N, C-alpha and C positions, 0 to 999 in steps of 0.2 A: 516280507511283502504284506505283513502287517502294520509294520511301523510308518508306512510309504500312506498304510492309506489312514491310520490315526495326522501323519503332518497335513497329505493334501484336506482333509473334513477340519483341523487347525488355521490351516492357512485360508480356505474360505470363510471358515468365520473370520479372520485377520480385515482381508477385503470389503466384508459386509461392514464392520464398523463405522462408524462417524464420528465418533471424539474428537480425535485428530481435523476433518474438514477444516472444522471456523479457526486454528489458528494456521492451516495453509488458503485462506481465504481473503487471511487478515493479511498475508504474506503477498501476495502478488496484488493487492490493494496497493502496498505501501511499495511496494515496486509500479507501478501502474502512476503512481502520486510521485513516485521520484523523478521516471524516467520524461514526468511532463513538465517539472521546473527545470529536467535539466534543457530540457529544445526547447522551453519558450521563458531561456533564463532575461533577456536582455529584454524581453518586451516585463514582464512582469518590472527586474529592477527597474527597468524608465517608468511608466505608472508610477510603483511605489516611490520614488523620490521625485517627478510630479505633483504627486500627492499628497507628499510633506513639504516641499516647496508655497504650493502654495494654504498647507496651513499654518506655516509659521508668516508667509506673507501678508493672511486676515489678521494672524491675531495683535497682531503689527500693529491694523488695523481700529481697535478695539483697545 
């Protein structure tokens, strides 16, 4: 019975620690960003291609 109480106390202490929370938050942000890129891949590709074509056309004028 005594071992169970110390195990429970250790588990509660583990739950209160926030050292690993920064890592979890960064991973969640990365997952969301990757999801947005996957969802809007076609639109982002079109915008980037349009920008590069405008840049290359305007460099020819200079």
